[in-house]
C-alpha positions as CSV (number, residue, x, y, z in Angstrom):
1,M,-19.8,-34.5,-29.9
2,N,-16.8,-35.6,-32.0
3,V,-13.2,-35.4,-31.0
4,A,-12.6,-32.1,-32.8
5,N,-15.6,-30.4,-31.2
6,T,-14.6,-31.7,-27.8
7,C,-11.1,-30.3,-28.2
8,R,-12.5,-26.9,-29.3
9,F,-14.9,-26.9,-26.3
10,L,-12.1,-27.7,-23.9
11,I,-9.9,-25.0,-25.3
12,L,-12.6,-22.4,-25.3
13,T,-13.6,-23.4,-21.7
14,T,-10.0,-23.2,-20.6
15,L,-9.4,-19.8,-22.2
16,L,-12.6,-18.5,-20.6
17,L,-11.6,-19.8,-17.2
18,L,-8.2,-18.2,-17.6
19,A,-9.8,-14.9,-18.6
20,V,-12.0,-15.0,-15.5
21,I,-9.1,-15.8,-13.2
22,Y,-7.1,-13.0,-14.8
23,A,-9.9,-10.5,-14.3
24,V,-10.7,-11.5,-10.7
25,E,-7.2,-12.0,-9.4
26,T,-5.6,-9.0,-11.1
27,H,-8.3,-6.4,-11.2
28,I,-11.1,-7.1,-8.7
29,L,-10.1,-5.3,-5.5
30,Q,-10.5,-6.9,-2.0
31,V,-11.4,-4.5,0.8
32,A,-9.7,-5.9,3.9
33,Y,-11.1,-4.6,7.2
34,R,-8.5,-4.8,10.0
35,E,-8.7,-3.9,13.7
36,V,-5.7,-2.7,15.7
37,V,-5.6,-2.5,19.5
38,S,-4.3,0.9,20.4
39,S,-5.9,3.1,23.1
40,K,-4.1,6.2,21.8
41,L,-5.1,5.8,18.2
42,S,-8.6,4.7,19.2
43,S,-8.9,7.9,21.3
44,F,-7.7,10.0,18.3
45,F,-9.7,8.4,15.4
46,K,-12.7,7.3,17.5
47,D,-15.1,5.6,15.1
48,D,-13.3,6.8,12.0
49,V,-11.2,4.6,9.8
50,I,-8.1,5.1,7.8
51,V,-7.3,3.6,4.4
52,H,-3.9,2.2,3.3
53,I,-3.1,1.7,-0.3
54,T,0.2,1.0,-1.9
55,D,2.0,-0.2,-5.1
56,L,-0.5,1.3,-7.5
57,H,2.0,0.8,-10.4
58,I,-0.3,2.9,-12.6
59,T,0.2,2.4,-16.4
60,G,-3.2,3.9,-17.4
61,L,-6.5,4.9,-15.9
62,G,-8.6,1.7,-16.4
63,W,-11.4,0.0,-14.5
64,R,-9.2,-1.1,-11.7
65,E,-8.3,2.5,-10.9
66,T,-12.0,3.5,-11.2
67,L,-13.0,0.7,-8.8
68,L,-10.3,1.8,-6.4
69,L,-11.6,5.4,-6.3
70,E,-15.2,4.3,-6.0
71,S,-14.4,1.8,-3.2
72,I,-12.5,4.4,-1.2
73,E,-15.2,6.9,-1.6
74,D,-17.7,4.4,-0.3
75,I,-15.5,3.7,2.7
76,N,-15.3,7.5,3.5
77,P,-12.1,7.3,5.5
78,A,-10.8,10.1,7.8
79,L,-7.3,9.6,6.3
80,I,-5.7,7.9,3.3
81,V,-2.1,6.9,3.4
82,M,0.0,5.6,0.5
83,T,3.3,3.8,0.8
84,G,4.9,4.2,-2.6
85,D,5.3,2.8,-6.1
86,Y,2.7,5.0,-7.9
87,V,4.1,4.4,-11.4
88,E,5.9,1.9,-13.6
89,D,9.3,2.9,-14.9
90,T,8.2,4.0,-18.3
91,V,4.8,5.5,-17.6
92,N,3.9,9.1,-18.5
93,T,3.3,10.7,-15.2
94,D,0.7,13.1,-16.7
95,I,-1.9,10.4,-16.5
96,L,-1.6,10.5,-12.7
97,L,-3.1,14.0,-12.3
98,P,-6.8,13.2,-12.8
99,F,-6.5,10.1,-10.6
100,F,-4.9,11.8,-7.6
101,Q,-7.2,14.9,-8.0
102,K,-10.2,12.5,-7.4
103,L,-8.4,10.6,-4.6
104,S,-7.5,13.8,-2.7
105,G,-11.1,15.0,-3.1
106,I,-12.2,12.1,-0.9
107,S,-10.1,12.7,2.2
108,T,-6.7,13.9,3.4
109,V,-3.9,12.0,1.7
110,I,-0.4,11.4,3.1
111,A,2.2,9.6,0.9
112,I,5.8,8.4,0.9
113,W,8.2,7.3,-1.9
114,G,8.7,3.8,-3.2
115,N,11.6,2.5,-5.2
116,N,9.8,2.9,-8.6
117,D,9.0,6.6,-7.9
118,Y,12.5,8.0,-8.3
119,C,12.3,7.6,-12.1
120,G,9.7,10.5,-12.1
121,Q,10.1,11.9,-8.6
122,E,9.9,15.6,-9.6
123,D,6.8,15.1,-11.8
124,I,5.1,13.1,-9.1
125,E,5.9,15.6,-6.5
126,T,4.5,18.4,-8.7
127,I,1.3,16.4,-9.2
128,F,1.0,15.7,-5.4
129,N,1.5,19.4,-4.6
130,T,-1.1,20.3,-7.2
131,C,-3.6,17.9,-5.6
132,G,-2.8,18.8,-2.0
133,I,-1.2,15.4,-1.2
134,M,1.4,15.6,1.5
135,I,4.6,13.7,0.7
136,L,6.8,12.8,3.6
137,D,10.5,12.0,3.0
138,N,12.1,11.1,6.3
139,E,9.7,13.5,8.0
140,T,6.8,13.6,10.5
141,V,3.5,15.4,10.4
142,E,1.4,16.1,13.4
143,L,-2.4,15.6,13.0
144,Y,-4.9,17.2,15.3
145,N,-8.4,16.1,16.4
146,G,-9.5,18.7,18.9
147,L,-6.9,18.7,21.6
148,D,-5.7,15.2,20.7
149,T,-2.7,14.6,18.4
150,C,-1.3,11.8,16.3
151,Y,1.9,11.6,14.4
152,I,2.4,10.1,10.9
153,V,6.1,9.3,10.2
154,G,7.1,8.8,6.6
155,V,10.5,7.3,5.8
156,G,12.3,7.3,2.4
157,D,12.4,4.2,0.3
158,N,14.3,1.6,2.3
159,T,15.0,-0.7,-0.7
160,N,17.4,1.9,-2.1
161,W,18.7,3.1,1.2
162,H,16.9,6.4,1.2
163,D,15.4,5.8,4.6
164,N,16.4,7.6,7.8
165,Y,13.9,6.8,10.5
166,Y,15.9,8.6,13.2
167,L,15.9,11.8,11.2
168,A,12.2,11.4,10.6
169,V,11.4,11.2,14.3
170,K,13.9,13.8,15.5
171,G,12.3,15.7,18.3
172,L,9.7,13.0,19.1
173,T,9.6,11.3,22.5
174,A,8.0,8.1,23.7
175,S,4.8,9.9,24.5
176,H,4.4,10.9,20.8
177,R,2.5,7.9,19.6
178,R,2.9,7.3,15.9
179,I,2.0,5.4,12.7
180,V,5.0,4.8,10.5
181,L,4.8,4.6,6.7
182,S,7.6,2.7,5.1
183,H,7.6,1.2,1.6
184,A,9.2,-2.2,2.3
185,P,8.2,-4.2,5.4
186,A,11.9,-5.1,6.0
187,S,11.9,-1.7,7.8
188,I,10.5,-3.4,10.9
189,E,14.0,-4.7,11.6
190,M,15.5,-1.2,11.5
191,I,12.9,0.9,13.4
192,D,13.1,1.5,17.1
193,S,9.8,0.4,18.8
194,T,9.6,3.6,20.9
195,G,6.2,5.2,20.4
196,V,5.3,3.0,17.4
197,E,1.7,1.9,17.3
198,L,1.7,0.6,13.8
199,I,3.9,0.3,10.7
200,L,2.3,0.2,7.2
201,S,4.1,-1.0,4.2
202,G,3.8,-2.8,0.8
203,H,6.4,-3.5,-1.9
204,L,6.1,-7.3,-1.9
205,H,2.6,-7.4,-3.6
206,G,1.8,-10.4,-1.4
207,G,4.0,-12.4,-3.7
208,Q,1.9,-11.2,-6.7
209,I,1.9,-14.7,-8.3
210,V,1.5,-17.4,-5.6
211,L,1.4,-21.0,-6.8
212,P,-0.3,-23.7,-4.7
213,L,2.2,-25.9,-2.8
214,F,5.0,-23.8,-4.1
215,G,4.3,-20.3,-2.8
216,P,5.3,-16.9,-4.3
217,L,7.4,-17.0,-7.5
218,Y,9.7,-14.4,-5.9
219,D,9.7,-12.8,-2.4
220,N,11.6,-9.6,-3.4
221,R,13.4,-9.5,-0.1
222,T,15.9,-6.7,0.6
223,S,19.5,-7.0,1.7
224,Y,19.0,-6.5,5.4
225,V,15.8,-8.5,6.0
226,S,15.9,-11.8,7.9
227,D,12.4,-12.8,7.2
228,V,9.8,-12.3,4.4
229,Y,6.9,-10.2,5.6
230,L,4.7,-11.2,2.6
231,E,1.2,-10.0,3.6
232,G,-0.8,-9.2,6.6
233,F,0.2,-8.5,10.2
234,F,3.6,-9.4,11.6
235,G,5.1,-8.7,15.0
236,R,8.8,-8.2,15.9
237,E,10.4,-6.9,19.1
238,G,7.3,-5.1,20.3
239,K,6.4,-3.6,16.8
240,I,3.5,-4.5,14.6
241,I,3.7,-4.1,10.8
242,Y,1.0,-4.6,8.2
243,S,2.2,-5.7,4.8
244,N,-0.3,-4.7,2.2
245,R,-0.6,-6.7,-1.1
246,G,-0.9,-3.5,-3.1
247,I,-3.0,-2.6,-6.1
248,G,-1.0,-2.9,-9.3
249,T,1.5,-5.3,-10.8
250,S,5.2,-5.1,-11.6
251,Q,7.2,-6.8,-14.3
252,I,4.4,-9.3,-15.1
253,P,0.9,-7.8,-15.5
254,L,-0.7,-10.7,-13.6
255,R,-1.8,-11.6,-10.1
256,F,-2.7,-15.0,-8.8
257,M,-3.8,-15.9,-5.3
258,S,-2.8,-12.4,-4.3
259,R,-5.7,-10.0,-5.2
260,P,-5.3,-6.2,-5.1
261,E,-6.0,-4.9,-1.6
262,I,-7.4,-1.8,0.0
263,A,-6.7,-2.1,3.7
264,V,-9.1,-0.4,6.1
265,F,-8.0,0.1,9.7
266,R,-10.2,0.7,12.8
267,F,-8.5,1.3,16.1
268,I,-10.0,-0.2,19.3
269,N,-9.1,-0.2,23.0
C-alpha cells in the first residue's frame, strides 16, 4: 500500500470511527435501572417501576425518539415523569403532538417545565392537555393505589427563578411522603427535606461532552448552587437527588461519554 492509499485508508477509518462514536454516544439510549430504599414508596409501587426522562430537546421525530418510545413501552412503567426541556428554542411545537400522544398511551405521564420550554409554553401546554399529560407548576398531585397514597411535587423551572417549592407543598405534612420533580439539580440546596423520599432532575445532560482527564466542557451550574450534581445519585442534608443525563442535546448536537439516559426506578424496603 503506497503512502496516498495509506492516508486515504486512515482518513476513511477515522471518519467511520467518528460516525460510529457519534451514533452511539448521541443517539443510542442507555436504560439505567436504579433502586431506591424507601418503605413508603415500596409499599405504594410494590413491584412496579417508574420511568424518568428529561431534556428531550426535540428538533424532529427521528430514530432516537422512536427508540425512546419503544424502550419505554418495553419497560411498561406504572408512571412516567418528565423534568423539562422538551424543545429547542426555534422548534415548531406541532411536531411534539404525535410523540406525546404515543408516550401518554404507554402510561400516566406527569411533567414540569424546564428553562427551554417557556419559548413555547402555551403551545406545549395545549399539546399536553390534548394528550392527557399532567403539567405541574409549583403544584402537587396525589396518586392513589388502593388505600395507599403518594405525592408527586412539581416545581417551576429553578434556573429562571420560577420555582416555589413551599407553594407547591402547601398543605402537606411530614407524613405526606413525596417525590419531587425539579428541572435543575441545584434545587436540592433549596428544598426542605421534610417528607422528601426522592428528587428527580436533569438540565446538566451529564456534561453532554465529557473529555477524558478534563471532564465536561461546561457544567451549566446555576447561581445558587455550591456543587455540580452532574449525573447519578447525590445526597445532601438528608435528601437524595438523581440527576439524569437526559435524552437530547443543546447548543451542540453531540454527546460524548454521556449517553442519553432513560432512568428506571424500583423502590425497595
